[in-house]
N, C-alpha and C positions, 0 to 999 in steps of 0.2 A: 602479665592477667589478662586475661579479655575484659571487657566493658560488657555490661549488661545493656541493651538499649532499652529504654521503657517506650511505651506505645502511648503515643496523647489523643489516642482514639477512648472516649470513655466505654467504662464497661457497661454491659448489656444489662438491664434488670429484666428478668424473665417473670411474669407473674402468672405462677402456677394457677391460682385459681382462676384467674381469665381461660387457661389453656384446658383444665378441665371441667371449666363450662359449654367451651367451645364444643369439647367432644363428648357431652352429656347431649346439648342440644344436637350433633349430628344424628348421635344416634336414638334421638327421643322418635317414637312413630307419630307422625302424621296426619296419618290416612290409612284407612282400612277398604277394602274391596271382598264382598263374598267370594266363593269358590261353587259355582252353579255347576259345573260341568262334572264333576264328579273325580277332578284330578285327586290326587293320592301323595303321602309322603310315603316313602318306602325306609328301610331302615331295619338291623340286625341286630342280634343278641351275642355276647363275647360265648356267651355256651355252645352255641351252633352255628359258627361267621360262614357255614355253608346255602345256611336259611335264610329266607328274607321274609318281613312282613311286611302289612302295608294297614296306612291310616287316613284316613279322608281328611284333606286339607280343606280348613271350618272358611280360611280367608288370607286373604295377599296382603302385607303394610308395608308403605315406605316409611323409611327414615327420615330425618332432616338430612342428610347426608345425597339423599337420593335413591340409594340404595333400597330395593323391594324385597320381601323375606314372606315365604310359606308362615300360616302360625297355625296349632294345633293345638287342643287343651292336652295338656301333660301334665301328668302328676300335682301341683297347686296350682297352676298359673297358664295363662296360654303364653305359649312359650313358640319363639321363631325355631322350626325346623332344623337349619346348618347349626344351633346350638346345643342338639339334644347327642349328648356324646357322653352316655355311663354304660360302660359293660355288660351291667345288671339288669335295666331297664328298657335300651336302648340306646342306639349311634345312626346316627342319620346319614341316611346312603346316598339319596336324591329322588327324583318326582318320578311319576307314572302316570302316564296317560293309559287307562283299563279301557279303553274301547281301542286302542290300538295296541298297549303296552308299549307305547314309547316309553323309554327312560329318557328323563331331564337329568341334570345337575344345573341348571338354573331355570329360575320360575320363567314364566311363557313370555312370548313377548307381548301378547297383546295383554295381558295384565299390568305388564310397567307400563305400557300407553295407556291407561284405563286409569292408573294413581298417577301417573304426571298429568293428565288433562285432570282431573277431578279436585290433584292439590292446588294447580294453579290458580282453578274458579272458587275452591273455597280457601283464600290464601290466609287463614290466621295468625296472629301476631304468637311468639311461644309465650305461656302463660305460665307462671308456675302457682299458680293458686289453684291450677286443675278445673278449670271449668271445661263441662261437656261440652264435647265437639261434632261426634258422630255416633249413633246408635247401629247395633246393627244387628238381627236376628239372629239367632243360632238355628240353623238349619238341619242340623243333625243330631238332635235328642241328646245333647250332651246333659248329664247330672252332675252334682256336686255333694260329695260326702261330707257336713259341716261337724265342726262339733264347739261349741262354748266354752264350758269352763269345765272340769273335772265331776260334778254333782250332775250335770246335765245330759242326753241322750243323742248318740249320733243319728243327725236327719239327712236323709235323702230327698235333694228337690232338683226339682227341672230344673235346668239354666235356661231362660227363654230372649235372653238376647248379651249384647256386650257392648258395654259404654266406654267410646275413645277420650279419654283427659287429656288440654290443652298440654297436661307435662310428661305426656305419655303413656300413662297408665290406660289398660283396658282393666276392666271390670266386669267381672261376673253379675246378670242381674237373674235374681231370684222373686219368688214371688213371698208375700207376707201376707199369709192367712186371714188374718184378724183386719183388714181391710177390704173396705168393698171391692169388687170384683167385677171387672165385667169380660165378659168373654168372647171371642177367643182374646186372651191374656195376649201384649202386643210391646214390645220393648217403649218405654216412654209411659207408659201407664204410673196411676200415683202407686198402686199396689206393689209394686217393684223394689227391691233396694239392694245393694251392692253386698253382695257377700263380704267382702273384705272386713264392711264396717261391723257387720256382728258377729262375726265366728274366726275363733281364733285359729283355726285348720280347719283347709277347703282343700278335699283332692276331687279332679275330675274322672269323669268316667264315661265312658262311651257310653250309647244306648242299650246294646245288648249286656255288655259288662252289669248296667245299673238293674237289669231284669233280672239278671241272676242273683244280684244281690238280693233284691226284695222277694224272689223264691226263695230266698237264705238253700241257695245252693254247697254244700259243704265247701268243693274243694277253694269255690271263689272264695265262700267267709275264712278259710284257711289261710290262702294267699293276702288277701286282706289286713286277715289280723299281722300275719309278719311285717305286712309294708308300713302299715301304723305304729306299730315297737319297732323299727327299725329308724323309723323317721326324730 
């Protein structure tokens, strides 16, 4: 009978909690840069894979691991473009420069450089307390459809900005009409609040769709009702 040799090396203890925390830290968003040149996200629907649709990129985000991703208001959050993979609502294809019609499969190099330099300059320590790090104005007329409880009506409110916190969360900033207001309303004003702090349900829409909701366009309202019921 062969003898089993035991190793004298001690068993390696793997700290799963520490590994999960390192993974979260590597994916945490640490810096934002607005998209001001009109670059778009390109996506398609499973119902017609030959047709492509575009949506303006709101901002570019850098994660803790140095990865840069495009960001768009999508359904109920500000979402990285490459994570959009829903046959019904849309699947990410790439980025597009509408001026040159060039298609990009990755964020443009100049945004990588911008975020790298900004992240190095504003080198904040990660903090789970979620302190505010950066304010970004909304340049696209994004609106939020908000709901609090079953007894309250839905509200359509303009998004005035986005706030990045030290834990990587990005919050939409909405106007509290009961507070003193200075016009124009700017990110950082005391009359703004984070949508998630007051509303249990929030959906984001581009300006054109928000205007159709205000005008009570029948097709838009029907599609909206179906989306809310399926949520």
